N, C-alpha and C positions, 0 to 999 in steps of 0.2 A: 343462674347467679354467674356461674362462670363466662358463659357467653355475653351477658350484660357489662360484666366486670373487665373482659379482655377482648372480645371477638368484637363487639361492638365498635369501640373505638378503632381498632385495628381496621374494620373495616370501612371507615369514613376516611383514614389516611390513604389506605390504597385506592379508593374510588376517585380521590381528589387525582391521585398519578395517574390512573387508568384513563381517564377521561380526555385529556389533551393526548395521550399516546396513541389511543385507539383513533381519534380523528386524524392524525398527522398521519399514521400507518396506512390509513383508508385513502388519504389523499396521494400518498406515494404510490399506491396500489392501484391508482387509476378506476378506484371502485366508488361509489356513491359514500359520501363521509357517514348515511348512518349505517351502513354496512360495520364500520369498525364499531359504533355503539353495540348496535346487535351482537356480534361477535364477544363484546366485552361482557355484555348482560348473561348471554347462553354459556360463556365459558366461566362465569363466576356461578351461577346457579346450577347448571347441568352437570359440568365437570367436577363443582365442588361437591355436589351430590353424590356422584356416581363415582368417582375418582377413588384411587388409593392411596393419593399422599395427602394429607390433612392440611397441611400448609401451604401445597402450592397454589397460586393463582393463576387461572387461564385466560386467555383472551387472544386478539389479534397480535402477530408476533412481526417486527419487522425481518426475521430471516427469512419470511416467504414473500417479500415485497417482490422481489425482481420476478419470482414466479409466477405471483398473482398477477402482477402489471402484464406479464407476457400472454398470460390465457387471456385478460380481458382483451387484450389488443388484439388476438387472435380469433377469438370465439364469442367475445361478447360478454356483458356482465351475466346475464341469466343464465348462460350455458357454463360459465364459470361456478356458478352457485349448483349446479348439478354435479360439476366435477368434485366440489368440495364434498355434497352427501356422498358421491363414491369413494372418497378418499376414508371419510369416516367409516363406512362399511369395511373397508380394508383394516382399518385399525382396530374394528371390535373384533373381527374374523383373527388377526394377528394376536390380540390378548387374549380370546378363547383357547386357541393354541400354545399358550405359554412361550410366546415368541419374544417377550418383551427383553429378556436378558441379552438377545442377541444383537441388539441396538448398542448395549455398552462396548461392542469389538469397535467401535469405530475409533481410532486415533484422535485424540484431543487435539492434535496438530490439524487435522482435516477439519474439525468442528470451527476450532478459533478461525483457520484461514477463511472458511466458508465465512463466518461473521463479519470479519473484517472486508472481506471482498463485497459483500452485499453492503456495508456500512459505506465503502466507496463508492459504490454504484448510487446508493441512494443519496449521499451528499453531493457528489456532482450532477445527478438530476434536480434537485430541489435546489441547490445555489442558482440556477438559472430563475426560479420562481422567485426568489429572494432579490434578483437583479432586475427582476421586472419581464422576463420571458417564459418561455415555455420548454418545458424539459422533451429532450429527444427520447429516441425509443433504446438507446444503446450506450451504453458509458464511452465508447469512444467517439461517437458522435456529440454527446455533450462535452468531451473533451477538446474535441476540435473548434466547436462551435463557442468556446467559453470567451476566448479574446474578444470576439465581436459583440457578445453579450455586455463584456465589459464596458466596450467602447459606447456601447448605446444604454447608460445607467438612466435609471429611473429614480430620481433623488427621493422621494417621500417611501418608496417601498425598499429602497435600499435602508433606510434610517431606520424604519421598522425591523427589518431584518437584523440591523447591526444593536439595535436596543433589546432585542429579545435574547441574543447570544451573549449580550453583556450582563443582565439580569441572571442568566444562568451560572456564569463564570463567576460572579461575585457573590451568588445567593448562598452559598454553604459558609462564607466568612462573616455572615452577619448573625446578630445575637441568637441563640437557640430558641427563646418563643417567637421570634421572626421567623426560624428556620421551619418551624411547625407547620407552615404552608409549603406543600412542595414547589420545588423550584420551576417545573415545567407548566403548574397551573399558575404561579406567580408571574411567570416571563410572559404568558399568554395575556394576562388580566393586565400587566403594565404596559403592554404593547398596545391591547386593543384600547384601553382607557386613554393612551398619548396620543394616538390617533385620531380619535372621537374629538379629543379637546382641541386639539390644534388644527381639524378639520385636513388632515393628509387624503392626500389622492392614492387610496390604497384597493386592493381588490377584496371584495366580501366572499364569505364562504356562500356558497350555492346548496341549498340544502335539498335540492331535486333528487329525489330516489328516498326521502325521508321514509319515517316508519310507516306512514298512511298510503304509501304508494307501494305496496307489495303487490307481487304477482309471482308465480309459478316459476321453478326454474324449468330452463329449455333444453331441449336435446341438441348437444352440439352439432353443428355441421360439417363433420370430420370423419375420415375413418376412423374406425373405432379402436383400432390398435394405439392411435394416437390419441385418443379419449383415454384409453386403460393404461398408459403409459404416463399421461398428465396426473391422474387420479393417484398412481401408484408412488408418483414422487412426491406429491402433497403429503399423501399418508406418511411416507418413511420420513420425508423430512420434518415435519410437525412431530409425529411420533418420536423421531430420536430427540429433538429439542426436549420435549415434556418430559422422557425418561431421564436424559442428562440433568435436567432442572431437579426433578425428585430427588436423584443422587446428591445433586450439590446442597440441597436444603436439608436431607438427612445428616449433613454433616454441621449443621448450625443451630440445631436444636436438641432436647434431649426427650422429645415427644416419641408416640408410636412411630416405628419405621415405615416405609413406604413399601406400598405392594404392587410393584411395578404392572404386572400384567393387567391388574383391576384398574390401574391408573390408564394404560394404553387403551382399554374398552371403555372407559368412562371418557375420555378423550374423543375416541370414535364416535360415541352416542351425541357428546356434544356437537362434533363435526357436521354430523348426519341433520341436527336441529337447526344449526347455524345456516346451513346452506339451504333448507328448506325455508327460514325465515328471511334469507336474502341477506346473510352476514359474511362475514370473512372466515377463512379456515382459523381455527382455534389451536392454540397449544400453550404447556405449561411457560410461562414467561418468568425469567430469572429475576428481573428488575423488580417487578409487582410482588413475586414470592418473599425476595429479601426484604422490600418493605414491611411487608405484611410479618415476618416475623421480629423486625425490628421494632413494629409498632405493639408487640406484645401479643400479638393472637396465639391461641392456645388450640383450637380446635377447626374444622372445617367449614363453620358457621361463617367465621371472617372472610372467606371467598363468597359464600353464597350471599351474604348482607351485601358485599359490594358489588355483586351484580345485579342484586335487587335495588341499589341507590342509582347506579348507572341506566337500569330500565325507567325508574322513576323520574331521573333526570330528563332522559330522552322523552318521555311523553309530556312532562309537566313544563320544563323548563328548555327544550329544544331548541327556542326560538332566540335564546341569547348565544348560540352558536353563531347566528350572523353577525354578531358584532366583532368576530374576530377576523383581524387580516390574515388572507392565505399567507402572506409574506410572514407572517409570525410563525404561522403552522409548517412553513418550508424551512425557515432558521430554526425551529425547534428539532426538525429532522436532520438537516445537516450537523448540528451539534451532536446528536445522537451518534448518526453516522462516523463521524469521525472519532467518537470514543470508543466504539468498538474496536479499533484498532489499539491493542493495549502491550504496551511493552512489557508488562508483567507476563502476557502470556507468551511473547516470545521469546522472554529469558528461560521460560520454563521448557519450551520446547527444545530451546539450543542447549538446555542441559543435558537432554537426551539425544541429541544429535538429529534433531526433525524440523530443523529450519527449511530444509529442501521440500518438503512435503507443506507445510506452511505456506511457504512463498508461491508453490507450484498450484494449490488451491484457491491461495488469493488471487494470482494472476488470472488463473481460469476462469474465475467468477466474474472478474471484471471484463475480461477481453471476449470470453466465448459465451459463458452462460453458467447458470448456477449448477445444473445438473453435471455439464461436463467438466468444469470445476471442481466439483466434490469428487468424480470419477476419477478425474487425472489425480488427484491427491490421493485417493484411496489407491490407485494402480501403484503411483510412486513407493507408497507405503508398504505396500507388499512387497515390491522389488528390494527395497531397503531391508525388509526383514528377511527376504531370502540370501539377501546380500552377507547377513551377519551370520547366516550357517554356514558361509564359507570362509569366515574370517578364522582362521586357525594361528597361534601363535607359537613358537617354538624357541625359548631362551636356551642358551648354550653358554656353558663357561667351564674352565678348567678349574678343578680343586686343587688345594696343596699338595694332597697325595698323589696326584697325577693322574687320579680317573676323571671324566667328563662327566659333567652333571648336566642333563637335558629336563627342560620342563616344557611339556605340552597343556595348552590352554584352549577352551574353547567347545564347540560341540563338534564331535568329528563325524560328520555325514557324509557322503559321496561327493557331496560339492567343493570340499574343502581337501579332498585326497590329494590332486595336483600338488596344491602348496603343502600339506604334510609330506609327501613323497619325496618333494625337492630340499626340504629342510633335512630330512634324515638321511639323503644320500649325500649332504653335505658334512656328514660327520667322517673322520678320517677312518680308513680301514685300521682293523686290530686295536682301536681304541678299547679301555674299559670303560662302559657308559652306565649311567644310572638315570633311568629314563623315568620322571615323573608323569603321571597323567592325570592332570588337574583338568577333567573333564566332567561335564553332567551328561553326556550321552556318547554313544557310540555305535554306530550301525555296522554292517557286515563289510560294507567296502573298506570304511576306513580299517577295522580289525585285520582285514587281509593284508593291507597296506603294511600296518606295523608288523604284522607277523611275519610276511615275508621279508622285510628288511631285517628282523631280527635273524631269521634263521641264514639270510646271506651273510650278514655282519659275523655272526657266530661261524659259520664255514669258513670265514677268512681268517681266524684267529682272534676277533675280537671276543669281548664278553659284554653282555646287557641284561641289567637287573632293573626289570619293570616295576614300579611302585605306583598304586592308583590310591589317590587322595580322598575320594567320595567313595566309588562303587567298583565291585569286581567285574566290570566289563569285559577287560581283558582276558584275565584267569578263567573266569565260566566260559567264555569264548573257547581259549585254547584248551582247557580241560575237556571240551565236550560233554559235560556234565549235564546241561540244559540245552534248550533248544534256544539259539541267540537271537534277539537281545536278552540276557539275563540280568536280573536287577538282584543285587545283594542287600541285605538289611542295611538302612542307613547307619552312618557312624559318622562323628565330627569330622570337618576338613582338618588336614594335616596331622602330624604325629607327635607333636609337642608333649603330650599329656602319657606317652608310653614311657615304661623305665628305659635305659639303657640297655638293659639285659634281653629286652624283649625280641623277639625273632623279626619283628617288623620295622627295629630301629637297626639298620646298618653300621655296622664297624669295619675299620679296616685292618685294625689289628690292636693286640692288647695293650702294648706299650704306649700307643697314643693315647693324649689325654681326652677323655670324654667330655670334661666340661669345656673345653676350648672348642669340640666339635658341636656340643651343644650351642655355645655361642654364636658360633659360626651359621646354625641353623636359625637362631633367632634372629640374627643380623638379614639372612636371606628371606625368611618366610614371614616372621611375626612383626618384627620392628616396624616395616612400611604401614602395618595396619595400625599399630598401637601408637606412632609416634604422635599424631596429634592429642591423643589424650595425655600423653607424656608431656607435651609441650604446655598444656594449660597446666597439669601439675606442676611443673619446674617451680614456679613460685614459691608455693607454700602446699601443706598438705592439710585435708580437712576431713580426716576419717569420722564415720560417726559410730563407730565399734570397736570396743577394746578386744581383743579376741586371745585368749589364755589358752594353750594346747601343748599337748607332748612335742619333745623333740623326734618322736620316733618317725623315723624316715617312710613311711606309708602314709602319712599324716599331710596333705596339700589342703590347707586353709582355703585357698582360693578355688580349687576344683571341688571341694565338698559343699561351698556355700555358693558356687556361681557369683564370687565378688570380682572385681576387676581392680585395676590401680587405684590407689587412694581411699578405699574403701575400709580395709583392717588397718587398724594399729596393732600388731602381732607380738605377743609376748610366747617364746617356746622354751619349755624346760622339760627335766625328767619328770614324769609323772603329772604334768600340769598342775603344779603344786601352787598355793598360794599362802605364804608364810604369814600367821596370824601377826597384826601390827603389834611390834615390841616383842616377838618371843625370841626364842634361843635355841639354835645357834642363829644369830642376827645374818640377815640377807637382804641388802638394799635394792637389788637390781629389781625384782617384783614391784616393791613398796613405789621405786621411782617409776616405773612404768605406769603404775596406777595413779601417782600423784601428777605426772607429766598428761595423761589422759584425761583425768578430771577436771584439773584446773588450767591448764594449757588447752587442749584441745577441743575441750568441752562435748566428750562422745556422750551419745544417750544411751548405750546399751555395753555390758560387760558380760561376755560369754566365755563360760568356760567349757572346753571341748574336751572329754576325755574318749578313749576306744577300746576296743577289744583287745585283748592279748596283749594288755600293756605289761613292759617288763619290768616298770617299777612297781607295780601293784604284784605282779609276781616274786619280786625280791622280798617285799613285805610278808607276802604270804608264806614264803620260804624259811623266814626268821633269820637271825645273824649269819647262819652259815653260808646263806647266798652272797652276802656282801662282805667275806672274809678276805682281808688283803685290800680293801676300797675304802678307807676310812672317810674321804670326803663323800662318796655315794650314801655311806651309812647314814654320816649326819644329816644330810641332805632329806633322805626319804623319812627321818624323823615327823617331819612337816605333814607327811600322809599317815602318821602313827592312828590318829583320830578316827579314820575312815576305818580301819583295821578293828579298833576297839569297837566300832557300832556293829560290825560283821559279827564279832564275838558275842555282842549283846542281842543279835536277831538268833543266833545258833545256840543260846544257854541252855534251851528245854534239851535238845540232843547231847549237847557237850560235845558236837562234831570236833571243835577245835581244841580239844584235850587229847585227840587221838594224834599219831604221830604225823606228820605232814604226809608223807607217802600214802597214807589209808586215807584222806580227806578225797572229796571231789575235785579235784583241781581245777576242771574246766567252770564249773558251776559257782564255785565260791571267787574264782578270778573274775568271771564275767559281775558278779554282784558287788564285788569289791569296786570294781571301775566305774561302778554307776554310783555306789555310795561315795565314792572318792569325788567326784562331780558336785555331789552334794554339799559334802563337807566343804571344799574350796569355796563354793558359794558362800556359804556361811562365812569362813574365813574372812572373804571381801568385806562383808559389815563391821569387821572389826576396826576396818580404816575409818575415821569418823568422818573424812569427807564423804565417804563413799554412801554410809549408812545415813547421813544427812539429808543427799540427793536422793536415794531411795525412799526415805520417808516422804519428801516432798512431792515425789512424783516426777523428778525430773532424770531420775536413771534407773534404768531396767536390768535386773541380773536375770540370765538366761542360761539354762545349764543343756549340754549335746552330748550324744554319745555317737561315734561312729563304730558300726558293726563291719569290721574290714570285709570277712568273707562274705557278706550280703550287698555291700558296698549301699548300707542305708544309713542316713543320719536321724536319730530319734531324739526328740526333746524329753530331757530330763526335768521332773517334775521338783519343785523344792521340798525338802521334809518338813513333813505336818506332824503336830503343829511347830512352827519356825521358831527356833531358839538361838538367836546368834549369838557371839560372845559379845561382851561388853566393849563397846569402840574404846581403840587407843584414841590418845590426842594427836596422833600423826596425820 
């Protein structure tokens, strides 16, 4: 049922897209047109059944057009079929040895550059056909002879090409029910019908080499090294495109993920069968795969059925291909070739500074050849990656206290030692230096450079304090505790979360204001990272939570909840208390926050967070003597008396609270009271009418948290069962 409902309609859509593209690719490759249909049928059926990507549709691909055209020109078509068989065997072996993931190491800049270069080569060659001439064997020759070809126009042939491109351009702007027919098929049908109706003088497609004229592949008349190289090139290019197509399609659907090794082996078997039957090399094609997914396909049966439709068309309706003008197919290829040059791809690689790799690959493919262009792009990509290892930055600035602060960033390898040494030598002698190592790796050569400079600087009267922001590369190597390089346990970048008194946080004197130092550190390290977020928040706040917690200095709401700016609307007071609505003594500060959060901000959750060792709860346990001389604190703590009463009720059987405070179990009682207090404050929240209404309507959720300081763990405190909130006030 699933196949009939989803895969069958999708297979018909893909079939309508595949037929014209397969014919065009075969023509551009210099192969018999039937070879394109054979490859489409085999790719759909064999690769669909044996491949590891359920929604990928395989067939002849434009990216191999340049290679196949060169092989056909050099060795002939039958020998090219044997090379296709050998390439398929290579793919099967690579899949068996689990080598598929290695193809993903190719830079996208190389892939996009290769596709754009192939598109330009195809467009230049087929433009001659549109203009009524014949394509040359190189992109340069096609470009040189283009002016002469334009001067010798053939009117009807050019009109067919212009009509085909026009239909392709406007088709996506037509009503949706019209666009149900794929644009390539519509363009060829319109061009063929117009040429037949007006009796235009066009070139008709030659079906010599059709399905009925099959012959065995032939051994190429060339050195076996050249044959092996050609087979390896076809295997790698077709395999890489198939794997990249599998990865791309995985991101567009929620079905089973691709098994890349199985996909590579399936593509290899398909290439063996396609070459044996006289078809073009097969690969996963992103255009057909995307069409397949958009058409609603669910399983691999869509690709298999599409191959069956192509085979049925070739056997029963192949004669209709003679009605298609050759110029219409060429115009379709020109359009497809130009569209491979995507500005979106250029913007993506530009964001990663890989435009040179893209341009070198594109230029190499157009001017020299496909293999040479790809190798040139890979070589440049490797050189740029190597160059990045030499990119070491040292930012130096003088602090108000007179110390020199220097930050070293990058990967410290031997390649960056010359620049690193030059920057460190530029630090004045006898300066007091704070050196931050914001690095992700340090090899022995870089360590020796820093360590030698430090020893020299300190010998001349200066001081050096080294602080590593990520890993203990330097300190481990300097101590000799382990063989270098040593990697320490991971920790968060920067030290913003450490207390001022922590040994890792340097201070220059007790008299200096640590808040000022902290603000300076925020401006230096954190502000540049969070400035875009605060810019968005500058207009208004939209928190999703009201967070009520204790004023205890050890509690950091953003740290223990992993929240960021704008997430929490926070209320802090002694004991994380929520006075009941209308209670005495009156306190409007918490009530005002609750009112504003629920009525104006529209928060979805109110959280009460208590913690271990709470001083307010300890004061309640200690009795009135604890708050003697602190009348305001004593008055405030009355809002937590209900939690103390609940603790007393729990302990009534053993009357432990009747004993003097010194004879009780302070740690257990305090921990229990802290948790009970969270439950009590959640119930106090229900005394606010607006809160109670929203909770009952399911619009607001109340959550209790308990932070165990000693273990740095946050626990969820369940509500008291059975819940018995006090009667809501009218507030």
